Structures are given as structure tokens and as C-alpha cells.
KEKOLDREN-6409 format. One line per field, with one value per residue (C-alpha): x negated, y, z; residue number from 1. Coordinates in steps of 0.05 Angstrom, whole numbers, plus 32768, in hexadecimal, padded with zeros to 4 digits. Layout:
N
east = (X,...)
north = (Y,...)
up = (Z,...)
n = (NUM,...)
This chain:
357
east = (7A3A,7A55,7A40,7A5F,7A9E,7AA5,7A92,7AC8,7AFC,7AEB,7AED,7B36,7B4A,7B30,7B50,7B96,7B90,7B64,7B86,7BC7,7BE8,7BE7,7BC8,7B91,7B87,7B82,7B4C,7B26,7B29,7B12,7AD9,7AC0,7ACD,7AA1,7A5E,7A68,7A88,7A78,7AB3,7ABF,7B0C,7B45,7B90,7BA6,7BF1,7C26,7C64,7CAD,7C9D,7CE8,7CDB,7C93,7C9E,7C6B,7C7D,7C45,7BF5,7BB6,7B8F,7B5D,7B64,7B4C,7B82,7BBA,7BAE,7BBD,7BF2,7C2B,7C12,7BF9,7C42,7C5D,7C2C,7C3E,7C8A,7C8F,7C61,7C40,7BFA,7BC2,7BBF,7C05,7C18,7C50,7C24,7BEE,7C22,7C39,7BF5,7BBC,7B87,7BAE,7B72,7B5A,7B2D,7B40,7AFE,7B08,7B51,7B3D,7AFE,7AD5,7B00,7B20,7B41,7B6F,7B92,7BC7,7BB7,7B6D,7B7B,7BAB,7B9F,7B5C,7B30,7B44,7B3C,7AF1,7AFF,7AEA,7AF9,7B30,7B31,7B76,7B8B,7BD7,7BD3,7BFF,7C0D,7C43,7C56,7C6C,7C41,7C35,7C09,7BD8,7B8E,7B72,7B26,7B0F,7AC8,7AAE,7AAC,7A61,7A61,7A59,7A92,7AAB,7A89,7AAA,7A80,7AAB,7AEC,7ADB,7AC3,7B0D,7B2E,7B0E,7B24,7B6C,7B91,7B7A,7B89,7BCE,7BDB,7BCC,7BF7,7C34,7C26,7C1F,7C5A,7C8A,7C73,7CAE,7CBA,7C9E,7CDC,7D20,7D3C,7D4C,7D4C,7D82,7D71,7D84,7D9B,7D82,7D86,7D55,7D5C,7D1F,7D11,7CF8,7CB0,7CCA,7CC0,7CF8,7D2F,7D62,7D5F,7D8A,7D73,7D6E,7D42,7D14,7D04,7CFD,7CC8,7CA2,7CA0,7C8A,7C56,7C3C,7C36,7C0F,7BE1,7BFA,7C00,7C3F,7C52,7C39,7C70,7C71,7C63,7CA4,7CC8,7C9A,7CA1,7CEA,7CEB,7CBB,7CDF,7D26,7D09,7CE7,7D09,7CF7,7D27,7D69,7D9F,7D9A,7D85,7D45,7D3B,7D05,7D14,7CD9,7CC9,7CAF,7C74,7CA4,7CC2,7D02,7D21,7D33,7D4C,7D33,7D5A,7D52,7D8A,7D85,7DB6,7DBD,7DDB,7DE5,7DAE,7D8A,7D7B,7D6A,7D5C,7D5B,7D80,7D59,7D79,7D5C,7D8D,7D8F,7D81,7DB6,7DC4,7DA6,7D67,7D60,7D69,7D30,7CFB,7D0D,7D0D,7CC5,7CB4,7CC7,7CA7,7CDE,7CD3,7D08,7D2C,7D32,7D4E,7D7C,7D97,7D98,7DC4,7DF5,7DF3,7E08,7E42,7E59,7E4F,7E48,7E07,7E2C,7E42,7DFC,7DDF,7E12,7E06,7DB7,7DB5,7D94,7DA1,7DBE,7D7F,7D53,7D84,7D7D,7D32,7D35,7D5F,7D30,7CF1,7D20,7D32,7CEB,7CD2,7D0C,7D03,7D4C,7D70,7DB4,7DD5,7DFA,7DBB,7DA2,7DDC,7DD4,7D87,7D8A,7DD1,7E00,7DCC,7DC0,7E07,7E16,7DE3,7E02,7E43,7E29,7DFF)
north = (84BF,8505,851E,84E7,84EF,8536,8523,84E5,8519,8548,8512,84F4,8540,8540,84F6,8517,8543,8516,84D1,84C4,8497,8478,8438,845E,8486,8444,8428,8468,8467,8421,8426,8468,8448,8409,8442,8449,8409,83C2,8396,835B,835F,838F,839E,83E2,83E8,8424,841E,843C,846E,845B,840B,8405,83D1,83CE,83F2,83DC,83C1,83C2,8381,8353,8309,82E9,8312,8308,82BC,82C5,8300,82D7,82BB,8302,831D,82E7,82F5,833E,8336,82F6,82F1,831D,8328,835D,839C,8396,83CB,83E8,83EC,840E,8440,8451,845B,848C,8485,8459,842F,83EF,83B3,836D,8361,83A1,8384,8340,8355,8331,82F6,82EF,82AA,82CD,82E3,82BC,82E3,82CF,8283,8273,829D,82C5,828D,825D,828E,8296,82DD,82F8,8340,836A,83B5,83D9,8420,843C,847D,84AD,84F0,8521,84E7,84B5,8481,847C,843E,840E,83F0,83B4,83A9,835F,8340,82FC,82CE,82D0,831B,8343,8369,83AE,83E1,841D,8441,8427,8434,847B,8487,8477,8498,84DB,84D1,84B2,84F2,8508,84C0,84C4,8507,84F6,84B3,84DB,850A,84D0,84AA,84E3,8502,8521,8518,8550,854D,8561,8520,84E6,84A4,8471,8431,83F3,83BD,8379,8340,8303,82C5,82AC,826E,826C,826F,82AF,8285,82A3,8272,829C,82E4,830C,8337,8371,8349,8329,8373,8390,8356,8360,83AF,83A6,836F,839F,83DB,83B4,8394,8353,8310,82F4,82C2,82F2,8309,8359,8373,8396,835B,832F,8367,8369,8321,8315,8349,8325,82DE,82F5,82DD,831F,8344,835F,834F,832D,8368,838A,83C1,83F7,8434,8450,8476,8452,8461,847C,84A6,847E,847C,8432,8404,83BC,8395,834E,8327,82E4,82AD,8265,8226,81DD,81B6,81F1,8209,8252,8285,82CF,82FC,833C,8376,83B2,83EF,8439,8451,8469,84B4,84B8,849A,84BD,84FC,84E6,84DC,851D,8542,8528,8536,857D,857F,859A,85AB,8584,85C6,85CC,8583,8595,85D4,85AF,8579,85B2,85D0,858B,858F,85CA,85F7,8641,8667,8678,862D,8614,8645,8634,85E8,85EE,8621,8655,869B,86A6,86CB,868B,8663,8692,8688,8647,8649,8676,8642,860B,8625,863C,85EF,85D6,860D,8622,865B,864C,861B,85F8,85ED,85CC,85A2,858D,8581,8559,8532,853B,852C,84E5,84DB,84E8,84BB,847E,848C,8490,844E)
up = (831A,832C,82EA,82C8,82F1,82D6,8293,8292,82AB,8271,823F,8258,824D,8202,81F5,8205,81CB,81A0,81A7,817F,81AF,81F1,81D4,81B4,81F7,821C,81F0,81F6,8245,8249,821B,8240,8280,8275,8269,82BB,82DB,82C3,82BD,828D,8280,8285,8287,827D,8280,827A,82A1,82AD,82E5,8301,8304,8301,82C9,828F,8250,822B,823B,821D,8232,820F,81FD,8240,826C,823B,8248,828E,8288,8291,82D8,82EF,82DF,830B,8345,8340,833F,8366,8399,83D8,83CD,83D1,83AB,8390,835D,8383,83BF,839C,8388,83CB,83EC,83DC,83BF,8389,837F,839D,8397,83A6,83C8,83F7,8406,8415,8441,8409,840D,83CF,83DD,8409,83C8,83A8,8366,8369,8384,8350,8313,8313,832E,82F7,82C4,82DA,82F7,8338,8355,833A,8343,8337,8332,832D,8302,8332,8316,833A,8367,832A,8310,82C5,82C6,82E2,82D0,82E8,82DC,82E3,82F1,82E8,8326,8323,8325,8361,837E,8369,8398,83C0,838F,8354,8379,838A,8342,8326,8366,8349,8300,830D,8310,82D2,82AC,82CC,82B1,8269,8274,8285,824C,821A,8238,8231,81F7,81D3,8187,815A,8130,8146,812A,8151,8133,814A,8174,8155,818A,8197,81BC,81CE,81FE,821F,8247,828F,826E,8249,8206,81D3,81C8,81A0,8186,8154,811C,814C,8181,814E,8132,8175,818C,814D,8157,819D,8189,8153,8181,81B8,8181,8197,816C,8151,818B,81C7,81F4,81F5,823A,8245,8234,8266,829A,82A1,829A,82D1,82FD,82F6,8300,8345,8383,839E,8371,8380,834E,830C,82DB,82D3,82A5,8285,825E,8231,81F8,81BB,8192,8157,8193,819C,81E7,81F0,8227,8233,8264,827C,829B,82BE,82AA,82C6,82AC,82B8,82D8,82F6,82B0,82B3,8276,826B,8238,8224,8202,81DD,81DC,81E1,8226,824D,8256,829D,8288,8246,8277,82A7,826B,8249,828A,828F,824D,8256,8298,82BC,8308,833F,833E,82FA,82F6,8323,82FE,82BE,82E2,82F6,82B2,8296,82C7,82AA,82E6,82E0,82FD,833A,834E,8340,836B,83A4,8399,839A,83D0,83AA,838E,834A,8332,8349,831E,82E1,82EA,82E9,82AB,8289,8294,8281,8239,8231,823D,820B,81DA,81D6,81F2,820C,8237,81FD,81D6,821A,821B,81D4,81DD,821E,8212,81DE,81A7,81C7,81CE,8186,8172,819E,817F,8135,8141)
n = (1,2,3,4,5,6,7,8,9,10,11,12,13,14,15,16,17,18,19,20,21,22,23,24,25,26,27,28,29,30,31,32,33,34,35,36,37,38,39,40,41,42,43,44,45,46,47,48,49,50,51,52,53,54,55,56,57,58,59,60,61,62,63,64,65,66,67,68,69,70,71,72,73,74,75,76,77,78,79,80,81,82,83,84,85,86,87,88,89,90,91,92,93,94,95,96,97,98,99,100,101,102,103,104,105,106,107,108,109,110,111,112,113,114,115,116,117,118,119,120,121,122,123,124,125,126,127,128,129,130,131,132,133,134,135,136,137,138,139,140,141,142,143,144,145,146,147,148,149,150,151,152,153,154,155,156,157,158,159,160,161,162,163,164,165,166,167,168,169,170,171,172,173,174,175,176,177,178,179,180,181,182,183,184,185,186,187,188,189,190,191,192,193,194,195,196,197,198,199,200,201,202,203,204,205,206,207,208,209,210,211,212,213,214,215,216,217,218,219,220,221,222,223,224,225,226,227,228,229,230,231,232,233,234,235,236,237,238,239,240,241,242,243,244,245,246,247,248,249,250,251,252,253,254,255,256,257,258,259,260,261,262,263,264,265,266,267,268,269,270,271,272,273,274,275,276,277,278,279,280,281,282,283,284,285,286,287,288,289,290,291,292,293,294,295,296,297,298,299,300,301,302,303,304,305,306,307,308,309,310,311,312,313,314,315,316,317,318,319,320,321,322,323,324,325,326,327,328,329,330,331,332,333,334,335,336,337,338,339,340,341,342,343,344,345,346,347,348,349,350,351,352,353,354,355,356,357)
């Protein structure tokens, strides 16, 4: 398997340049994985690294039928191998059989969801790169098939960093053109089963676009919408709002936000809005896209406050020469040559679009 592991890593690195989008990359990775690991079904999702909520997923029909239950288990119940736990702890890979010491019935996810779907063991991966998670992978076997082996886990551990790196690049890929299209706002209202009740024209357009990007049927709820609704519906969630910020395939930066609403007779519904991301969220995504270091992000934040090189040096406890070196690196990454251009590229351009809209 060692040779196949090396070949897989090389193929993943090649896919970064030969696949046109995240969906194409996910499809190619799954196809390649099947040559090494046996599994029946799969769910491969990308996430907002700051909230760990889904920004889109590759699934098959069998998993799509139980996706709502899987979301509710993930956000509303304590269980084995929860995504947040996988992100926290190395090696970011775990099978349900190993976590339950071979007794899958210990898991609520297995007892209440997987078993009734005829599924057995589950192998999960959190794709972590530079301490941020960019996606999750779940592989499933049938109930009558053997558990995933330690060798299967070890193989995924070895190739996880390569996949995580490509997911990051694909998730924050900056537009080739300097033009930024405007975000059309939209709103939908869903019931407690996340079925749309009301929607305006903008909300209808966003649902259609997200369904098209994920390859879903007209009646299927896009994963980003399901994710924010599932999070805000969870009894474990603090507050009544959940949100994600994401690049769309046409290179816009959109915020999807869900709010919980209650009415008479204990009726519950959720409003979901689609709007241009807030300035802070836009900066986080652009900083990832330009691959700024932690220090470079700090320098940019001070530049946006209008501070001089000397003031930045004092605030960040570094020499003025070091600040200048960071600025040179920042200018090179963004492709500009002055502070004014930097402010325009990272902040003013998006603010003006908001005003025009």
C-alpha cells in the first residue's frame, strides 16, 4: 500500500491543477480512493473553516435520503467521532467501529440512522491544513460487510494533508478577473423539517443556484442551507442565529444566515437569508486566498486602521524593518505596490459594491 499511497499523493497534487472546481476534485478523489479502500457510500463535504458548517457536499442517493438525520445527529446529539472532535485531535481520522470498540450499537448515529439504512461501519476524516479544517469525508460500508481496518485508517491519515491542502486552495481560489459581481439578496422561510414555506425572488434564485452547483434535484435542500438550519435548531447552540461565509463557484462571497422563529402553539420555523458577507468575513477569506501569514494578517489589519509603519511596529512589538519586509511580501502576494492599492483591493472595492447594490 506504501507505493499506492505515494501515487495517490502525486495524483492529488495533479488534480489541484487539472480539476476546474471543488466538485470535480471531490469526484476524482472518490474515484481514486475506491481503487484502494472498499466502501459502499460516501459523503464528502466542504466547510467554512470558521464555523465548520457545510458549504456544499458530494453525496450519493442513499446518503442523501438520510442526510437530514445525519445533520441533526451531528449538531444536536453527543456521539462518537463528531466532526468538531475530529478537528481538535490528531490524526483527524477515526472509524466508528474503533471508537465503539466494535459495538456499533453504542452510537446514536448507528442505532437511529445508519442501521435503518442498512449501513454498518463509518470511517470519518477531517481535512485539516494549517490548523483550519476545510472539509470532512465519511465512507460507509454495508451492515453485513467487515469493519474498516487499521490499515484503511493509516492510509487516509497519510494522504489527508495533501487533500486538505487542495481543498483549501479550491475553497479560497480568487477570481481571475478584477471584476466583482454584486450579490443579490434573498430570503426563504422553512418549517421545522426544513421544507421551504415562503421565499422571495432572490431566495428562489439562490436555492436554484445552490442546487445546480451541488447537482441536486429541484426539491432537495442545499447543504449550506441545511447546515445553518441544523445548527440553529440544535439545543446545544448558543443563540438563535447560525451563519456561514463562502465563495460561490462564480467567485462571489456570500453569507448564508439562519435565524430561529417561534409562534403560537409551539410552532417553530427558520428564516434563511442570502447576502453579501460582512467586511470582517470577506477579509478572512481574502487573507486565506492570498495565503497571508499570521503576522501579515496583523500588519494588514493595522494598515486598514491608517497606522504608520512606526505605529505598527510599536503595536506589534517588532522593528520597522520587519514591518517593511511584511509589507513587501503582502504587496507581492496581492499584486499591488502601495498601501492605497491594498486598502482598495481588500476593503474599499467590496464596500463600494455594497453601496451600489
